[in-house]
N, C-alpha and C positions, 0 to 999 in steps of 0.2 A: 912852772906854769905850763899848762897843756898847749901843745901846738895845734892850732886850728886848721882844718882842711882849707885849701885854697878858696873853695867856693863860699866859705863863711868868714872870709877875711874881715876883721873889724866887728864881727857880730858879738863876740864876747865883750869887747870894750864898751859897746853901745848899751849893753845890758846892766853894767855895774851901777849906773845911776838909778835904776829901778830898785836895786837892793837897798841903797841908802834911803830912798823914798819910803819903802816899806818899813824900814827900821824906825823912821820918824813917826809914821802913822801908828805903828804898834806901841811906841812909847806914849803917844798921845792917847791911844785907846786905854792904856793902863791907868790913866788918870781920869778917864771918862770922856765920852764923845762930846758931851756938852761943853767941855773945856778945850776941845780940839781947835786947831788953827782955823782961822776964818777961810783960809785958802782951801782946806780939805773939806769936802762936802760928802756926807754919807748919803748915798743914793737910796739905800734900803737894805733890809735883811730879807733874804730869800731862803727860807729853811735853814740849811747849815752853812750858807755863804753870805758874806756881807759885800756890798759894792760901794765904791768911793770914786770921787773925781776931784781934780784940782787943776789949776792952770800953771803951766811952766813955760816961760819965755813966750807968752801969748798964745800957747796952744794947750788944748785939753789933754790930760792924762787920766785915763779911767782904768780901774782895776777892781778885781774881786779877790777875796781871800777867805780861807777857812783853816781851821785847826783840825788835827786828827781826832777821830772818835775813839781810836785805840792805838796805844804805843806798846811795842814789845822790844825788849832789850835790857841789858844789865846796866842802864844808866841811872845813877843816883840823882844827879843834877843835870838838867838840860835847860838851855835858854828857850826862847820862843820858837815854836815849831809851827810852820804853816805852808800852805800851797797858795799860789796866786797866778792869775792870768791878767795881763795888762795890755791896754791899747795905747799907743802913742802915735796917733794919726798924723801929727805934724812932722814926724820923722819917718812916716811910712812903715811903722812897726806895729803889727797887730798880733793878738793871741800869744804874746810872750809868756812862756811858762817859767816860773821860778819856784823852787822848793827849798825852804829854809829848814835846816836840820836841828838847830839848837845846839850844835857842837861843830867843831872843825872836822871836815871830812879827811880821810886818809889822802895824802898827796897823790895826785893823778888817778884817783879812784873813779870808778863808774858807779852810777846810781841807777838802780833798776826800778821801772815803773810798770805796773800791770793794771790794766783796766779791762775787766772781762777777760777775753782771750787775747787782747792786744798787749804787746810788750814793747817797751821803749828803753833805750839806754841813754842816760844823760851824763855829761861831764860835770865834775865838781870843781869848785874854786872856793876855798875857805869854808864857809858854812852853807853855801848855796849850790844847788844843782840846776843846770841849764840844758836846754836842747841845743844841739850843734848848729841848727839852721832853722830858718823860718818855716820851711815845709814840715819839719818835725813838730815845731810848735803848733802849727795848724792841725796836724794829725792828732796830737795829744789833746788839744782843746776840743776837737770834734768827738773824740772818744770820751772825754769827761762829760760832755753834754748828753751822750748816749748811754753812759754807764750808770751803775749803782754805787760802786765803791772803787777807790783807787788805792793800790798798795805800793808803798815806796820803801825800798830796801837800800840802806847805805851802811858804810863802815866808817867809824870815827878814826881820828889820827891815833888813837890808843888801841885800835883794833876791835872795838866794840861794834857788833852788828846790830842795827836797829831795823824794825819794821813798823812803819806808820800807816794806819788805815784811815782814809778819808771818806766820809760820806759824800756822795755827789748829788744828794737831794738838794734841789734849789740851784744847782750849777747852771742849768739852762736859762732859768729866769734871771739869775745874776748876770750871766753873759749877755743876754738880750738887753738888760738895763745898762750895762757899761757900753755896749755897742750903740745904743740910742743916745746916751749922754755924750759920747764922743763923736756922734754924727757919722758912725761907721755903717754903711749900707751893707748888710749881709744877706 
């Protein structure tokens, strides 16, 4: 497991609960939104992004997600691939970025993200890439709202390099919707 910088102590552990929540929502989406859990509410679709909310321990959790518009790499089979931004205001966590690869990343590998001219390096754990701290999350979320496309490059545990391109059309509107649903003043 990656050793986190002292300033982000506990940040990685706090994020793992979002990974399991996204997995549940994606499973529910695969059988249809109409059959989704009463707790998960679809806020709306904003071009290439969907927004959702649910209650957890009496607090709202709001998130937006999208799938790549283009995948490159020599992968024959991949699981669900998506990018998400989540707000957990009850825990003081906003703009949490998570990138799900649909495969297990190479151990201790870095995942690169490019949005326009901005570049970010994320750490990986299993099939998910995360920012190292809240400031980086905030910077990535701002770049996503201002950009047209996001390119994510990762390497699988088998050494396969993949490049996933996400459209950022609708990202600003989806972000505003989740911020409103979670009562986050931005």
